[in-house]
C-alpha positions in Angstrom: -177.5 127.8 -67.8 -178.6 131.3 -67.3 -181.3 133.1 -65.2 -185.0 133.5 -65.9 -186.5 136.9 -66.3 -188.2 136.4 -63.0 -185.0 135.6 -61.2 -183.5 132.4 -59.9 -181.2 129.8 -61.4 -182.2 126.7 -63.3 -181.5 124.6 -60.2 -183.7 126.7 -58.0 -186.6 126.3 -60.5 -186.0 122.5 -60.6 -185.9 122.3 -56.8 -189.3 124.1 -56.7 -190.6 121.7 -59.4 -189.5 118.7 -57.4 -191.8 119.8 -54.6 -194.7 121.3 -56.6 -194.8 119.3 -59.8 -194.8 122.6 -61.7 -191.7 123.7 -63.6 -191.2 127.0 -65.3 -188.0 127.6 -67.2 -189.0 130.5 -69.4 -186.4 132.8 -71.1 -183.3 131.1 -69.7 -181.3 130.7 -72.9 -181.6 126.9 -72.7 -180.6 125.0 -75.8 -181.8 121.6 -74.5 -183.8 120.3 -71.6 -181.6 120.0 -68.4 -180.9 116.3 -67.8 -181.9 116.7 -64.1 -185.3 117.8 -65.2 -185.9 114.5 -67.0 -185.5 112.8 -63.7 -188.5 114.5 -62.2 -191.2 112.1 -63.1 -193.8 114.0 -61.0 -193.8 117.1 -63.3 -197.4 117.9 -64.3 -196.8 121.2 -65.9 -193.7 122.3 -67.9 -193.1 125.7 -69.5 -189.9 126.1 -71.5 -191.1 129.1 -73.6 -188.7 131.7 -74.9 -185.5 129.5 -75.1 -183.3 128.3 -77.9 -184.3 124.7 -77.9 -184.1 123.2 -81.4 -185.1 119.6 -80.6 -187.3 117.7 -78.1 -185.7 114.3 -77.8 -187.3 111.0 -77.1 -186.4 111.2 -73.5 -189.3 113.6 -73.0 -191.1 110.3 -72.4 -189.5 110.2 -68.9 -192.1 112.8 -67.8 -195.2 110.6 -67.9 -197.2 112.8 -65.5 -197.2 115.8 -67.9 -200.6 117.4 -68.4 -199.4 120.7 -69.8 -196.4 121.3 -72.0 -195.6 124.8 -73.3 -192.7 125.3 -75.6 -193.7 128.6 -77.4 -191.0 130.7 -79.0 -188.2 128.2 -79.4 -186.4 126.8 -82.5 -188.1 123.4 -82.7 -188.1 121.9 -86.2 -189.4 118.4 -85.4 -191.2 116.6 -82.7 -190.3 113.1 -81.4 -192.7 110.1 -81.8 -192.3 109.6 -78.1 -194.4 112.6 -77.5 -197.4 110.3 -78.1 -196.4 108.4 -74.9 -197.4 111.4 -72.7 -201.0 110.1 -72.6 -202.0 112.4 -69.7 -201.3 115.6 -71.8 -204.3 118.0 -71.9 -202.5 121.1 -73.3 -199.7 121.2 -75.8 -198.6 124.6 -76.9 -195.9 124.8 -79.6 -196.5 128.2 -81.1 -193.8 130.3 -82.8 -191.4 127.5 -83.7 -190.2 126.0 -87.0 -192.1 122.8 -87.0 -192.8 121.3 -90.4 -194.6 118.1 -89.5 -196.4 116.4 -86.6 -195.7 112.8 -85.5 -198.3 110.1 -86.1 -198.1 109.2 -82.4 -200.0 112.4 -81.5 -203.2 110.4 -82.2 -202.5 108.5 -78.9 -203.1 111.6 -76.8 -206.6 110.6 -75.7 -207.0 113.4 -73.2 -205.6 116.3 -75.3 -207.9 119.3 -75.2 -205.8 122.2 -76.6 -203.2 122.0 -79.3 -201.5 125.2 -80.4 -199.3 125.0 -83.5 -199.6 128.5 -84.7 -196.7 130.3 -86.2 -194.9 127.3 -87.5 -194.0 126.0 -91.0 -196.7 123.4 -91.6 -197.6 123.0 -95.2 -200.2 120.2 -94.6 -202.9 119.6 -92.1 -201.6 117.4 -89.2 -203.8 114.4 -89.8 -202.7 112.6 -86.7 -204.8 115.1 -84.6 -207.9 113.5 -86.1 -207.4 110.7 -83.6 -207.5 113.1 -80.5 -211.0 112.4 -79.2 -211.1 115.0 -76.5 -209.7 117.9 -78.6 -211.5 121.2 -78.0 -209.2 123.8 -79.6 -206.9 123.3 -82.5 -204.9 126.4 -83.5 -203.0 126.2 -86.8 -202.9 129.9 -87.6 -199.9 131.5 -89.3 -198.7 128.4 -91.2 -198.5 127.5 -94.9 -201.3 125.0 -95.1 -202.9 124.8 -98.5 -205.5 122.1 -98.2 -207.5 120.1 -95.6 -207.9 116.3 -95.9 -211.1 114.7 -97.2 -211.8 112.8 -94.0 -212.2 115.9 -91.8 -215.4 114.4 -90.3 -213.1 112.7 -87.8 -212.1 116.0 -86.2 -213.4 116.4 -82.7 -212.4 120.0 -82.1 -215.0 122.6 -81.0 -212.8 125.4 -82.4 -210.6 125.2 -85.5 -208.3 128.2 -86.2 -206.7 128.4 -89.6 -206.2 132.1 -90.0 -203.4 133.3 -92.3 -202.8 130.1 -94.2 -203.2 129.4 -97.9 -206.3 127.3 -97.9 -208.2 127.6 -101.2 -211.2 125.3 -100.6 -212.9 123.4 -97.8 -213.8 119.7 -97.9 -217.6 119.0 -97.5 -216.7 116.5 -94.7 -216.2 119.5 -92.4 -219.9 119.8 -92.2 -220.0 116.4 -90.5 -217.8 117.5 -87.6 -220.6 117.4 -85.0 -218.6 119.2 -82.3 -217.3 122.0 -84.5 -218.9 125.3 -83.7 -216.1 127.8 -84.4 -214.3 127.9 -87.8 -211.7 130.6 -88.4 -210.3 131.0 -91.8 -209.4 134.7 -92.0 -206.8 135.8 -94.6 -206.6 132.6 -96.7 -207.1 132.0 -100.4 -210.7 130.9 -100.2 -213.0 131.5 -103.1 -216.7 131.7 -102.5 -217.3 128.4 -104.4 -214.7 126.7 -102.2 -217.1 126.9 -99.2 -219.5 123.9 -99.4 -223.1 124.7 -98.9 -223.3 121.9 -96.4 -221.2 123.8 -93.9 -223.8 126.6 -94.0 -226.9 124.4 -94.2 -226.3 121.3 -92.0 -223.2 121.8 -89.8 -223.1 123.0 -86.2 -220.8 125.9 -87.1 -222.2 129.1 -85.6 -219.1 131.2 -86.0 -217.5 131.3 -89.4 -214.8 133.9 -89.7 -213.8 134.5 -93.3 -212.6 138.1 -93.5 -209.6 138.8 -95.7 -210.4 136.2 -98.4 -210.7 137.1 -102.1 -214.5 137.5 -102.2 -217.0 139.9 -100.8 -218.5 138.6 -97.5 -221.9 139.9 -98.6 -221.9 137.3 -101.4 -222.0 134.6 -98.7 -225.5 135.6 -97.9 -226.7 134.4 -101.3 -225.1 130.9 -100.9 -227.5 128.0 -100.5 -227.9 127.2 -96.8 -226.9 130.7 -95.5 -230.3 131.1 -93.8 -229.7 128.0 -91.7 -226.3 129.4 -90.7 -227.8 132.7 -89.8 -230.3 130.9 -87.6 -227.5 129.2 -85.7 -225.6 132.5 -85.3 -228.8 134.1 -83.8 -229.4 131.2 -81.5 -225.8 131.3 -80.2 -226.1 135.0 -79.5 -229.3 134.5 -77.6 -227.6 131.9 -75.4 -224.8 134.3 -74.6 -227.2 137.1 -73.7 
């Protein structure tokens, strides 16, 4: 099955994982999860980055203790509904794959804090994540998302990253996301009038990254509510200092 860049066979890594609950199988030319891995129900952390895996099958559910799953840089095109049975997951990193959609069952991940789906082929916002009540960071950069749903007020994330997508306008419901403080939308298709005044005036967003959109950032200062946004930015900086 190949060797990892840090040395050792797959079996040696699995033997270590059996004892530690931590399994790292990075850069081992794997095309699928080893069957013997799926027998290790104690695995809390699994990193299969840099392989050639094109599918996570439903038997991923046989790893119920997983808190962290990293599969960056594979060839994943779809995710199984069974992913939603991994209810202890706190970190799910699936960057740099070929994923086009996200299963509805993801909303069952009540403890999920970090979800990274950057560098995939999403064309729509993954609405199932709106059900993840503990979500802190949602990274959707470098996809093909053109619009956000109207019911974004359900989003619990503290930071939403949408850099390098194709978003042309934001729904006013984003202003109702009480936990949202960081909103990154660099290099999209946003027009100035596509930014609702409520996001500036009444939201909790104190970092709004909009560089690389087709309007002059100085124009934002003349939008209704900008003074309130500027006050939040200043208050946040004072807290950091």
